[in-house]
Structure formats: structure tokens, C-alpha cells
C-alpha positions as CSV (number, residue, x, y, z in Angstrom):
1,M,89.4,-192.8,128.4
2,T,87.2,-189.5,130.6
3,R,86.6,-191.4,133.4
4,L,90.4,-192.2,133.6
5,A,91.3,-188.5,133.0
6,N,89.1,-187.4,135.7
7,E,90.7,-190.0,138.4
8,V,94.5,-189.0,137.6
9,R,93.3,-185.2,137.5
10,L,92.1,-185.9,140.8
11,A,94.7,-187.7,142.5
12,C,97.4,-185.3,140.8
13,Q,94.9,-182.5,142.9
14,L,95.1,-184.2,145.8
15,V,98.9,-185.0,145.8
16,S,100.2,-181.6,145.0
17,H,97.0,-180.2,148.2
18,K,98.4,-182.3,150.6
19,V,102.0,-182.3,150.4
20,R,101.7,-178.4,149.5
21,F,99.3,-177.9,152.7
22,E,100.0,-180.5,155.1
23,S,103.9,-181.8,155.0
24,G,104.8,-179.3,157.4
25,A,106.7,-177.7,155.0
26,P,108.8,-174.7,156.3
27,L,107.3,-172.2,154.2
28,P,103.8,-171.6,153.3
29,P,103.5,-172.4,149.3
30,H,103.4,-169.5,147.7
31,Q,106.9,-168.8,149.0
32,L,108.3,-171.6,148.0
33,S,106.6,-171.5,144.8
34,V,108.1,-168.4,144.1
35,L,112.5,-169.3,145.5
36,F,111.3,-172.6,142.7
37,K,110.8,-169.7,140.0
38,L,114.0,-168.2,141.0
39,R,116.0,-171.5,141.0
40,R,115.8,-171.0,137.4
41,G,116.9,-167.6,137.0
42,S,116.1,-164.0,138.7
43,M,113.6,-161.7,137.7
44,T,111.2,-159.0,138.0
45,P,109.3,-158.6,140.8
46,G,106.6,-158.4,137.7
47,E,107.2,-160.9,136.1
48,L,107.4,-163.0,139.2
49,A,103.9,-161.5,140.1
50,D,102.8,-162.5,136.0
51,A,104.0,-166.7,136.7
52,E,102.4,-166.4,139.9
53,Q,99.3,-165.0,138.5
54,V,98.7,-162.3,142.0
55,T,98.7,-159.2,141.2
56,A,101.5,-156.6,142.4
57,P,101.1,-155.2,145.8
58,S,101.1,-159.0,147.0
59,M,104.1,-160.3,145.2
60,T,105.5,-156.9,146.8
61,K,104.4,-158.4,150.1
62,T,105.6,-162.1,149.7
63,L,109.1,-160.9,148.3
64,A,109.2,-158.9,151.4
65,A,108.6,-161.6,153.2
66,L,111.4,-163.7,151.4
67,E,113.4,-160.7,151.5
68,S,113.2,-160.3,155.8
69,Q,114.5,-164.1,156.1
70,E,117.4,-163.6,153.7
71,L,116.1,-165.8,151.2
72,V,115.6,-163.4,148.5
73,E,117.8,-160.6,147.5
74,R,117.0,-157.3,145.0
75,C,120.1,-156.2,142.9
76,G,119.4,-152.9,140.5
77,D,119.4,-154.0,136.4
78,P,122.1,-153.2,135.1
79,G,120.5,-152.3,132.1
80,D,117.6,-149.8,133.5
81,G,118.6,-148.5,137.2
82,R,114.9,-148.3,138.0
83,R,114.1,-151.5,137.6
84,R,114.7,-154.2,140.4
85,I,116.0,-158.3,139.9
86,I,115.0,-160.4,142.7
87,S,117.6,-163.7,142.7
88,I,117.5,-166.2,145.3
89,T,120.6,-166.7,147.6
90,P,122.2,-169.4,149.2
91,T,119.7,-169.7,152.3
92,G,116.7,-169.2,149.9
93,E,118.3,-172.4,148.0
94,A,118.9,-174.2,151.4
95,A,115.7,-173.7,152.3
96,L,114.4,-175.3,149.7
97,R,116.4,-178.5,149.7
98,D,115.1,-178.2,153.5
99,A,111.2,-178.1,152.3
100,A,111.8,-180.5,149.5
101,T,113.1,-183.3,152.5
102,V,110.1,-182.5,154.6
103,R,107.8,-183.0,151.4
104,D,109.2,-186.5,150.3
105,S,109.4,-187.5,154.3
106,F,106.1,-186.9,154.3
107,M,105.1,-188.4,150.5
108,E,107.3,-191.4,152.1
109,N,105.0,-192.3,155.1
110,L,101.9,-192.4,153.4
111,L,103.6,-194.8,150.4
112,A,104.7,-196.7,153.6
113,T,101.1,-197.8,154.5
114,L,101.5,-199.2,150.6
115,S,102.5,-203.3,149.8
116,D,105.2,-203.9,147.8
117,D,103.0,-204.6,145.1
118,E,101.0,-201.5,145.3
119,R,104.5,-199.2,145.6
120,A,105.2,-201.1,142.5
121,T,102.1,-200.3,140.7
122,L,103.1,-196.7,141.7
123,A,106.3,-196.5,140.5
124,E,105.7,-197.3,137.3
125,A,102.2,-195.4,137.0
126,A,104.7,-192.0,138.3
127,R,107.1,-193.1,135.6
128,I,104.4,-193.1,132.9
129,L,102.3,-189.7,134.2
130,R,106.3,-187.9,134.3
131,R,106.7,-189.6,130.4
132,V,103.2,-188.0,129.7
133,L,103.7,-184.6,131.2
134,E,107.4,-184.0,130.3
């Protein structure tokens, strides 16, 4: 069981790395990660920094880059005027859709090299992994 756990973990890490860094997505992985989090709901910069496990200054730079591209917007917190709430914009939503399309196309090109039987086996493995991980 330990060997299987190790093989599955390493395969998942390799897929994640290739999709995030080699797929040619239109935005850097750290910016896409922030947009994915904001898709679930607005957050403060501090909440985003905690969720991304980065420092506040690092998140400030990421948010400034996203804001300059109009992918996120900052609004005042109605309950506390000193706080800022970050939300994804419609342009940010479109950027996420574009990134997903590019990443899926990247994976499709890799999977195209497999036989029909291998693709069927991989599809079943993907279903099992999703069940285990969700």
C-alpha cells in the first residue's frame, strides 16, 4: 500500500506541476490561484494571504497585478470602513475560463498519445481518485 500511495502522490504532483507551469495558461499560477479562491466568494487581502500561505506584502503585489488587469476589484467593507474586500470581476471570471481551456487543451494533447485502453484505464483511475479525495 505504501508504494501505491507514493506512486499516486508523485503522479498527481507531476500532473499538477505540468498543468500549472507548462500549459501556457495566460496568467501565472499564483494569480490564477487567487482568482480561483475569489470565485468562491469575496475575501480580504489578509484572508487571501492566509489561504495562499504567503506574506501580506506578497499578496499585495499579486492583488495589484490582478487589479491592474481589471481581474479583481477592491471595495470597502460595509461593516468596517478600514477593511477592503476583494472580489473577482467578470473579466477575472473570463480569465479563469480561458485558463481552464488552455490547461484542458494541454492535457488533451498529452492524453492523445495514449491508446484507447490506456485512456479508459486513466478515466477510471480519475473517477476513483476524485471519489477518494472529495
